[in-house]
Rosetta silent file (secondary structure, phi, psi, omega in degrees, C-alpha in Angstrom):
SEQUENCE: MFGLLMTLFVILCLFLALFILIQAGKGDMGLGSLGGGSQMLFGGAGGQEFFEKATWIMGALFICGALGLTILKTKEAETSRLDDYQAPLTQPKQPQKQTPPQTNETPQEKPITKDTSEK
SCORE:     score description
SCORE:     0.000 S_00000001
   1 L     0.000  -45.937 -177.924  -11.260   -5.245   12.393 S_00000001
   2 H   -68.649  -37.258 -178.079   -9.671   -4.778    8.985 S_00000001
   3 H   -68.639  -35.392  179.822   -8.857   -8.493    8.522 S_00000001
   4 H   -68.952  -43.222  176.780  -12.489   -9.444    9.290 S_00000001
   5 H   -63.819  -36.301  177.827  -13.892   -6.971    6.776 S_00000001
   6 H   -66.551  -37.650  179.177  -11.365   -8.088    4.173 S_00000001
   7 H   -66.716  -43.622  178.245  -12.371  -11.731    4.704 S_00000001
   8 H   -63.510  -35.326  178.751  -16.126  -10.871    4.263 S_00000001
   9 H   -64.145  -43.503  179.435  -15.173   -8.795    1.129 S_00000001
  10 H   -66.508  -37.945  176.280  -13.337  -11.835   -0.426 S_00000001
  11 H   -60.870  -39.339  179.355  -16.324  -14.068    0.362 S_00000001
  12 H   -67.447  -36.323  176.710  -18.608  -11.489   -1.309 S_00000001
  13 H   -64.152  -35.086 -179.301  -16.350  -11.514   -4.340 S_00000001
  14 H   -69.850  -48.890 -178.721  -16.502  -15.289   -4.611 S_00000001
  15 H   -66.003  -31.841  175.345  -20.277  -15.328   -4.409 S_00000001
  16 H   -61.350  -51.359 -179.606  -20.498  -12.425   -6.956 S_00000001
  17 H   -63.060  -35.755  176.648  -18.410  -14.340   -9.381 S_00000001
  18 H   -67.261  -48.149  174.301  -20.432  -17.543   -8.828 S_00000001
  19 H   -56.351  -39.214 -179.141  -23.784  -15.704   -9.427 S_00000001
  20 H   -65.924  -41.792 -176.119  -22.470  -14.133  -12.536 S_00000001
  21 H   -74.345  -31.677 -175.189  -21.324  -17.544  -13.932 S_00000001
  22 H   -73.195  -26.452 -176.246  -24.603  -19.306  -12.965 S_00000001
  23 L   -66.381  140.970  175.730  -26.748  -16.860  -14.927 S_00000001
  24 L   -78.535  130.988  174.434  -27.715  -17.823  -18.412 S_00000001
  25 L   -72.601  178.608  174.213  -26.330  -15.317  -20.948 S_00000001
  26 L   -66.420  -34.931  176.065  -28.169  -13.882  -23.883 S_00000001
  27 L   -96.987   15.302 -175.282  -26.459  -16.475  -26.023 S_00000001
  28 L    47.322   49.579  178.142  -26.685  -19.282  -23.502 S_00000001
  29 L  -107.844    2.497 -173.408  -22.883  -19.481  -23.289 S_00000001
  30 L   -91.337  177.315  179.599  -22.618  -19.235  -19.499 S_00000001
  31 L   -72.059  -10.183  179.438  -22.447  -22.094  -17.000 S_00000001
  32 H   -68.663  -25.304 -179.976  -26.154  -21.613  -16.319 S_00000001
  33 H   -77.696  -14.841  179.994  -26.923  -23.425  -19.573 S_00000001
  34 H   -75.522  -36.948 -175.715  -25.125  -26.598  -18.353 S_00000001
  35 H   -80.549  -54.748  179.611  -27.418  -27.346  -15.435 S_00000001
  36 L    78.443  -30.149 -175.235  -30.829  -26.553  -16.762 S_00000001
  37 L   -77.595  -13.293 -176.760  -32.305  -27.598  -13.455 S_00000001
  38 H   -69.713  -32.371 -179.318  -32.021  -24.124  -11.954 S_00000001
  39 H   -76.230  -25.122  176.301  -34.999  -22.894  -13.985 S_00000001
  40 H   -73.356  -33.556 -174.999  -37.122  -25.795  -12.658 S_00000001
  41 H   -69.096  -44.582 -173.961  -36.189  -24.860   -9.053 S_00000001
  42 H  -101.408   -5.425 -176.310  -37.231  -21.154   -9.330 S_00000001
  43 L   105.601 -177.479 -176.473  -39.713  -21.483  -12.179 S_00000001
  44 L   -62.919  -61.400 -175.309  -39.487  -20.554  -15.869 S_00000001
  45 L  -115.440   -3.381 -179.367  -38.286  -16.913  -15.656 S_00000001
  46 H   -67.229  -33.301 -177.814  -38.362  -16.401  -11.908 S_00000001
  47 H   -71.964  -37.886  177.595  -34.856  -17.841  -11.509 S_00000001
  48 H   -64.983  -38.723 -175.999  -33.219  -15.480  -13.815 S_00000001
  49 H   -71.209  -33.237  176.119  -34.883  -12.466  -12.213 S_00000001
  50 H   -63.109  -46.102 -179.880  -33.722  -13.712   -8.734 S_00000001
  51 H   -66.198  -36.152  177.282  -30.145  -14.098   -9.981 S_00000001
  52 H   -62.004  -48.102 -174.474  -30.224  -10.709  -11.650 S_00000001
  53 H   -68.469  -40.942  177.225  -31.404   -8.879   -8.600 S_00000001
  54 H   -63.460  -31.560 -178.076  -28.959  -10.777   -6.324 S_00000001
  55 H   -69.698  -43.574 -179.010  -26.128   -9.957   -8.777 S_00000001
  56 H   -64.483  -45.709  176.187  -27.057   -6.229   -8.705 S_00000001
  57 H   -58.333  -52.622  179.560  -27.186   -6.183   -4.907 S_00000001
  58 H   -61.364  -35.278  178.427  -23.849   -7.957   -4.561 S_00000001
  59 H   -61.833  -42.477  175.466  -22.390   -5.643   -7.202 S_00000001
  60 H   -60.203  -46.089 -176.529  -23.493   -2.592   -5.120 S_00000001
  61 H   -63.441  -35.464  176.365  -22.134   -4.202   -1.979 S_00000001
  62 H   -61.465  -49.978 -179.354  -18.791   -4.861   -3.788 S_00000001
  63 H   -62.544  -44.559 -178.421  -18.373   -1.239   -4.853 S_00000001
  64 H   -67.231  -36.294  175.711  -19.296    0.049   -1.308 S_00000001
  65 H   -65.108  -39.722 -178.669  -17.049   -2.489    0.311 S_00000001
  66 H   -65.253  -46.265  174.145  -14.115   -1.619   -1.933 S_00000001
  67 H   -57.891  -46.853 -173.249  -14.535    2.148   -1.101 S_00000001
  68 H   -67.437  -39.492  176.755  -15.007    1.435    2.578 S_00000001
  69 H   -67.127  -37.048  178.650  -11.914   -0.750    2.828 S_00000001
  70 H   -64.861  -46.646  178.755   -9.871    1.847    0.946 S_00000001
  71 H   -62.563  -43.414 -174.612  -10.965    4.596    3.328 S_00000001
  72 H   -65.600  -39.990 -179.630  -10.408    2.456    6.384 S_00000001
  73 H   -70.917  -33.474  176.035   -6.893    1.486    5.199 S_00000001
  74 H   -64.484  -40.455  178.527   -6.058    5.133    4.377 S_00000001
  75 H   -68.860  -34.224 -179.597   -7.042    6.274    7.842 S_00000001
  76 H   -68.999  -31.791 -174.742   -4.940    3.432    9.296 S_00000001
  77 H   -75.892  -25.260 -178.605   -1.976    4.484    7.160 S_00000001
  78 H   -69.896  -27.579  173.855   -2.209    8.152    8.512 S_00000001
  79 L   -92.581  135.251 -173.279   -1.300    6.997   12.000 S_00000001
  80 L  -103.913  152.643  177.686    2.226    5.951   12.275 S_00000001
  81 L   -73.534  -15.679 -177.560    3.608    3.301   14.629 S_00000001
  82 L   -94.792    3.790  178.126    6.333    5.757   15.508 S_00000001
  83 L   -59.800  -36.919 -177.735    4.031    8.408   16.903 S_00000001
  84 L   -94.314    8.586  179.862    4.667    7.323   20.484 S_00000001
  85 L   -78.601  132.636  177.930    8.354    6.729   19.999 S_00000001
  86 L  -106.772  120.802  178.187   10.711    8.905   22.099 S_00000001
  87 L   -71.349  152.412  177.191   14.180    9.400   20.682 S_00000001
  88 L   -69.643  143.966 -171.973   16.963    9.146   23.149 S_00000001
  89 L   -84.747    4.847  177.768   18.015   12.587   24.567 S_00000001
  90 L   -71.927  141.626 -178.344   21.828   12.052   24.169 S_00000001
  91 L   -90.125  147.680  172.015   23.490   14.586   21.885 S_00000001
  92 L   -68.028  148.265 -177.802   25.814   13.366   19.223 S_00000001
  93 L   -69.537  132.938  175.253   29.491   13.723   19.930 S_00000001
  94 L   -76.082  139.407  173.067   31.131   16.761   18.347 S_00000001
  95 L   -68.885  134.030 -179.956   34.229   15.922   16.357 S_00000001
  96 L   -76.816  137.794  175.840   37.295   17.286   18.205 S_00000001
  97 L   -75.550  132.543  179.355   39.354   19.760   16.331 S_00000001
  98 L   -89.171  124.104  178.050   42.941   18.675   15.906 S_00000001
  99 L   -97.571  147.684 -177.743   45.405   21.287   16.881 S_00000001
 100 L   -70.506  146.263 -177.003   48.884   21.219   15.527 S_00000001
 101 L   -64.869  134.132 -178.767   51.499   20.074   18.022 S_00000001
 102 L   -90.617  137.222  178.893   53.123   22.982   19.821 S_00000001
 103 L  -126.882  154.146 -179.183   56.825   23.176   19.924 S_00000001
 104 L   -82.978  -11.205 -178.500   59.081   25.602   21.764 S_00000001
 105 L   -84.788  139.001  176.818   61.249   26.152   18.789 S_00000001
 106 L   -91.409  149.011 -179.433   60.744   29.146   16.578 S_00000001
 107 L   -73.903  142.341  179.432   61.105   28.566   12.825 S_00000001
 108 L   -87.503  136.695  176.799   64.375   29.927   11.417 S_00000001
 109 L   -88.073  145.377  176.292   64.255   32.399    8.687 S_00000001
 110 L   -79.325  137.047  177.010   66.408   32.075    5.584 S_00000001
 111 L   -69.373  138.119 -176.896   68.703   34.932    5.083 S_00000001
 112 L   -92.149  125.907 -177.351   67.753   37.058    2.095 S_00000001
 113 L  -115.990  141.951  175.003   70.642   37.531   -0.327 S_00000001
 114 L   -95.111  142.329  177.978   70.694   39.894   -3.172 S_00000001
 115 L   -88.990  110.399 -174.845   71.975   38.690   -6.502 S_00000001
 116 L   -96.876   -0.690 -178.460   74.607   41.222   -7.482 S_00000001
 117 L   -79.134  137.275  179.728   75.795   39.552  -10.574 S_00000001
 118 L  -102.316  154.167  178.694   74.821   41.249  -13.810 S_00000001
 119 L  -109.504    0.000    0.000   74.124   39.523  -16.990 S_00000001
């Protein structure tokens, strides 16, 4: 669905750019001044009026299409692909505590000696 709407939006953008370039500007610097035959096809001033109306309509469709595609993509991004994912139920292994090796020997104590020498 999104791909189809995006393709239609790109086609609309191309037609909008084409219609803007075809129109004769106020200074006759656009591509519309190269052909000259377009005024003969639609009449003296009728051609420019048609292109202006078509440009305004396509401009409005462009703005609505851009907003619509943005909203559609945002709603698509709110749903995650991982929503249906079930994590495995195994618990992570607890690290085993290392106990010191047990010996049967008791530690020997050092005898305490008093220093009786005087300085």
